C-alpha positions as CSV (number, residue, x, y, z in Angstrom):
1,M,28.5,0.4,38.3
2,P,25.3,-1.2,37.8
3,A,25.1,-4.5,35.9
4,A,24.0,-4.1,32.1
5,V,20.3,-4.8,32.1
6,V,19.8,-8.4,29.7
7,N,16.8,-9.1,28.3
8,K,15.3,-12.0,28.8
9,W,12.8,-14.0,26.2
10,F,10.9,-17.6,26.7
11,A,10.9,-20.2,24.9
12,V,8.4,-23.3,24.9
13,D,9.7,-26.4,23.3
14,V,7.6,-28.9,21.8
15,L,9.3,-32.2,21.3
16,C,7.7,-34.4,18.6
17,G,7.4,-36.7,15.6
18,S,7.8,-35.0,11.9
19,E,4.1,-36.1,11.3
20,A,3.1,-33.5,14.1
21,V,5.2,-30.6,13.4
22,D,2.7,-28.9,10.8
23,S,-0.2,-29.0,13.9
24,V,2.2,-28.3,16.4
25,E,3.4,-25.2,14.9
26,D,-0.5,-24.2,13.6
27,A,-1.6,-24.7,17.0
28,I,1.3,-22.9,19.0
29,N,1.0,-19.7,16.7
30,E,-2.1,-19.0,18.4
31,L,-0.3,-18.5,21.6
32,D,1.1,-14.9,19.5
33,S,4.7,-15.5,20.4
34,L,7.1,-13.4,18.9
35,G,7.9,-16.0,16.6
36,I,8.6,-20.1,16.1
37,E,11.6,-22.1,15.2
38,T,11.4,-25.4,13.8
39,D,14.7,-27.6,13.9
40,L,14.3,-30.3,10.6
41,L,18.2,-29.8,10.1
42,A,19.8,-32.8,9.2
43,K,17.4,-34.6,11.0
44,K,17.0,-38.8,10.7
45,K,13.9,-40.7,9.6
46,D,12.2,-41.0,12.6
47,E,14.0,-38.8,14.7
48,P,12.0,-36.6,17.2
49,I,11.8,-32.7,15.8
50,S,11.6,-29.5,18.5
51,V,9.3,-26.9,17.6
52,T,10.1,-23.8,19.9
53,A,7.8,-20.5,19.7
54,Y,9.8,-17.4,21.7
55,F,8.1,-15.4,24.1
56,D,8.6,-11.8,25.7
57,E,6.1,-13.1,28.3
58,L,5.5,-16.4,29.1
59,P,2.0,-17.5,28.9
60,A,0.2,-19.6,31.6
61,R,1.0,-23.2,31.7
62,D,-2.8,-24.0,31.4
63,E,-2.9,-21.5,27.9
64,I,-0.1,-23.5,26.5
65,D,-2.0,-27.0,27.1
66,N,-4.6,-25.6,25.8
67,A,-2.9,-24.5,22.9
68,L,-2.0,-28.2,22.3
69,A,-4.8,-30.2,23.6
70,E,-5.8,-31.4,20.7
71,C,-2.0,-31.9,19.0
72,A,-1.5,-33.8,22.2
73,A,-4.8,-36.2,22.3
74,T,-3.3,-37.2,18.7
75,Y,0.5,-37.5,18.4
76,S,2.6,-37.6,21.5
77,L,4.3,-34.6,22.5
78,E,7.3,-33.6,25.4
79,I,6.7,-29.7,26.5
80,S,9.1,-27.8,28.1
81,I,9.8,-24.1,29.0
82,R,12.9,-22.4,28.8
83,E,14.3,-19.0,29.4
84,V,16.9,-17.5,27.0
85,E,18.7,-14.3,26.3
86,E,17.1,-12.3,23.4
87,V,20.5,-12.5,21.2
88,D,20.0,-16.2,21.7
89,W,16.7,-15.7,19.9
90,L,18.2,-13.9,17.6
91,A,20.5,-15.7,16.5
92,E,18.7,-19.3,16.4
93,W,16.7,-17.4,13.4
94,K,19.7,-16.6,11.5
95,K,21.0,-20.2,12.1
96,H,18.2,-21.8,11.2
97,W,15.8,-20.0,8.9
98,K,17.3,-20.1,5.2
99,P,15.9,-19.4,1.8
100,T,13.3,-21.6,0.6
101,E,12.2,-22.3,-2.8
102,I,8.4,-22.7,-3.4
103,A,7.1,-23.2,-7.0
104,N,8.3,-20.0,-8.9
105,F,9.3,-17.9,-5.6
106,V,12.0,-17.8,-3.3
107,I,11.3,-16.6,0.0
108,A,14.3,-15.4,2.4
109,P,14.6,-13.6,5.7
110,P,16.3,-9.6,5.0
111,W,19.6,-10.8,6.7
112,E,20.1,-13.7,3.9
113,E,21.6,-12.8,0.1
114,V,20.1,-15.1,-2.3
115,R,22.3,-16.3,-4.8
116,E,20.8,-15.6,-8.6
117,S,18.0,-17.1,-9.1
118,E,15.4,-16.8,-12.0
119,K,12.7,-17.4,-9.1
120,I,11.2,-14.4,-7.6
121,Q,12.0,-13.1,-4.6
122,I,10.4,-12.2,-1.5
123,V,11.2,-11.0,1.4
124,I,9.7,-11.8,5.2
125,E,10.9,-10.3,8.2
126,P,10.5,-13.6,10.8
127,N,7.8,-12.2,13.7
128,M,4.4,-13.0,15.1
129,A,2.3,-12.8,12.0
130,F,1.6,-16.3,10.5
131,G,3.3,-16.2,6.9
132,T,6.9,-17.1,6.7
133,G,6.7,-19.5,3.6
134,T,7.7,-22.5,5.7
135,H,4.2,-23.6,6.7
136,A,2.4,-26.1,4.1
137,T,-0.8,-24.3,4.2
138,T,1.3,-21.1,2.5
139,Q,3.4,-23.2,0.2
140,L,0.5,-25.0,-1.2
141,C,-1.0,-21.3,-1.6
142,L,2.0,-19.9,-3.4
143,A,2.5,-22.9,-5.7
144,A,-1.4,-22.1,-6.7
145,I,-0.6,-18.4,-7.6
146,S,2.5,-19.3,-9.7
147,R,0.7,-21.9,-11.5
148,D,-2.4,-20.6,-12.0
149,Y,-2.5,-16.4,-11.5
150,K,-1.9,-14.4,-14.5
151,A,-0.5,-11.0,-14.5
152,G,-3.2,-8.1,-14.8
153,Q,-6.0,-9.8,-12.8
154,S,-7.0,-8.6,-9.6
155,F,-6.6,-10.6,-6.6
156,L,-8.1,-10.7,-2.7
157,D,-6.1,-12.2,-0.1
158,V,-8.3,-13.1,2.6
159,G,-6.7,-13.7,6.5
160,C,-3.0,-12.4,4.9
161,G,-1.1,-12.5,8.2
162,T,2.4,-11.7,6.7
163,G,1.0,-10.4,3.4
164,I,3.3,-13.4,1.8
165,L,0.7,-14.1,-0.4
166,S,-0.6,-10.7,-1.6
167,I,3.5,-9.9,-2.1
168,A,3.6,-12.5,-4.3
169,A,0.5,-11.9,-6.8
170,A,1.6,-8.1,-6.9
171,K,5.8,-9.3,-7.9
172,V,3.9,-11.2,-10.5
173,G,1.5,-8.0,-11.5
174,A,-1.1,-7.9,-9.9
175,V,-3.9,-5.1,-10.2
176,K,-6.5,-3.8,-7.8
177,L,-5.3,-5.8,-5.2
178,V,-6.4,-5.9,-1.7
179,A,-5.8,-8.1,1.7
180,C,-7.3,-8.5,4.7
181,D,-7.0,-9.7,8.4
182,T,-8.7,-9.2,11.5
183,D,-5.5,-8.9,13.6
184,E,-4.3,-5.4,13.5
185,A,-0.5,-6.3,14.2
186,S,-0.8,-8.6,11.3
187,I,-1.7,-6.1,9.1
188,K,1.1,-3.8,10.2
189,I,3.4,-6.6,9.5
190,A,1.9,-7.0,6.3
191,R,2.0,-3.4,5.0
192,E,6.3,-3.6,6.3
193,N,6.9,-6.7,4.5
194,A,5.3,-4.9,1.5
195,V,7.5,-1.7,1.9
196,L,10.5,-4.2,2.1
197,N,9.4,-5.7,-1.3
198,G,8.6,-2.9,-2.8
199,V,4.9,-3.0,-3.7
200,A,4.0,-1.2,-0.8
201,E,1.8,0.7,-3.5
202,S,0.5,-1.9,-5.2
203,I,-1.6,-3.5,-2.1
204,S,-4.8,-2.1,-0.1
205,F,-4.4,-3.5,3.5
206,F,-7.3,-3.2,5.9
207,V,-8.2,-4.6,9.3
208,G,-11.2,-6.9,8.7
209,T,-12.8,-9.5,7.2
210,L,-15.0,-10.1,3.7
211,D,-18.5,-8.5,3.7
212,D,-21.3,-7.6,1.2
213,S,-19.3,-4.5,0.1
214,T,-15.8,-6.2,-0.6
215,A,-14.9,-6.0,-4.5
216,A,-14.8,-9.3,-6.4
217,A,-11.8,-10.1,-8.0
218,D,-10.6,-12.5,-10.5
219,F,-8.4,-14.6,-8.0
220,V,-9.3,-14.9,-4.5
221,V,-7.2,-17.1,-1.8
222,A,-7.8,-17.8,1.6
223,N,-5.8,-19.4,3.7
224,V,-7.4,-19.4,7.0
225,T,-9.0,-22.5,8.9
226,L,-11.6,-24.6,8.2
227,D,-14.0,-23.0,11.1
228,V,-13.4,-19.3,9.3
229,I,-13.7,-21.0,6.0
230,L,-17.3,-22.4,6.4
231,P,-19.7,-19.1,7.6
232,M,-18.1,-16.7,4.9
233,L,-18.1,-19.8,1.9
234,D,-20.7,-18.1,0.1
235,L,-19.3,-15.0,0.4
236,L,-16.0,-16.3,-1.0
237,V,-17.2,-17.9,-3.9
238,S,-19.7,-14.7,-4.8
239,K,-16.5,-12.6,-4.9
240,S,-14.4,-14.5,-6.9
241,K,-14.8,-14.0,-10.7
242,Y,-12.0,-16.7,-11.9
243,M,-10.2,-18.5,-9.1
244,L,-11.1,-19.0,-5.7
245,V,-8.3,-21.4,-3.4
246,L,-9.0,-22.3,-0.1
247,S,-6.5,-23.5,2.3
248,G,-5.7,-23.9,5.9
249,I,-7.7,-27.3,6.0
250,L,-6.2,-30.4,7.2
251,A,-6.4,-33.4,5.3
252,D,-9.1,-35.2,7.5
253,Q,-11.4,-32.4,7.1
254,R,-11.4,-33.3,3.1
255,A,-14.7,-34.8,3.0
256,E,-16.3,-31.6,5.2
257,I,-15.4,-29.0,2.7
258,E,-16.2,-31.0,0.1
259,R,-19.8,-31.6,1.4
260,A,-20.0,-28.0,2.0
261,L,-19.3,-27.0,-2.0
262,A,-21.6,-29.6,-2.8
263,T,-24.2,-27.7,-1.3
264,R,-23.6,-25.2,-3.4
265,E,-23.5,-27.5,-6.6
266,I,-19.6,-27.1,-6.9
267,Y,-18.5,-30.6,-6.8
268,Q,-15.0,-29.9,-8.8
269,A,-12.3,-28.3,-6.8
270,E,-9.1,-29.8,-7.9
271,I,-7.1,-31.0,-4.5
272,A,-3.5,-30.3,-3.6
273,V,-2.2,-32.1,-1.0
274,S,1.4,-31.7,1.6
275,G,1.6,-33.4,4.4
276,E,-1.5,-33.5,6.6
277,W,-2.9,-30.1,4.6
278,I,-4.8,-29.7,1.9
279,S,-5.7,-27.0,-0.5
280,L,-8.9,-26.6,-2.7
281,K,-8.3,-24.8,-6.5
282,I,-12.0,-24.1,-7.6
283,T,-12.5,-22.4,-11.0
284,V,-15.6,-19.9,-10.9
């Protein structure tokens, strides 16, 4: 009798200090991993943290090194590669990713039962698309939606990833809700997550980004990166009728985005900080 076939996965482990975690997660996400696991449980102060990305096909070592090069130039990193069985990867997700409370929301994977809560529950299936609620930039945007979004406003989500921000707005009561991403796989995942949350009919997803034909919205959020934001900043401002939230911006890029806004005579952006990341809230 032939031996049973055991599916194998590959893991890239990055050991780093707590101050580097967000940067490592952001960089390693560019390698299109199947999922990222960050072991933050029961860590003592100054104890190294392991960030692990899982792959069905292992990227070349130079691709891994290039993706992490900027992080490695700033922080001390220890990078290793190992092979794991598929069941181990799934078990690790279930062990480490627990419901996360952010402002008025609680983000949970499908296998976790959330205890009764007054918070709005959002279910997100972990996979390669960016946005499971654990990253600081996602949390900054969710906090802004929780504080400032008003039910009944139209909503535009630029760079939607898993769709978590659009789903949050839909559950609060958004109308005319549109979400886009340049990655076709992300849009597929976002649609699936919208179905999981019972809001698929409320959100119009499309592959692409802003252009002149995109309808303006009351509340616009762009959780991408500064190099993506800057070329479309004029469009983002023009498409925002009430509020614009920008995130995915490093704290040390604050002066650059503030200069870009000042050239457009925008001087009153409200800054929120989480670790090494910031978000900017602009009331139009």
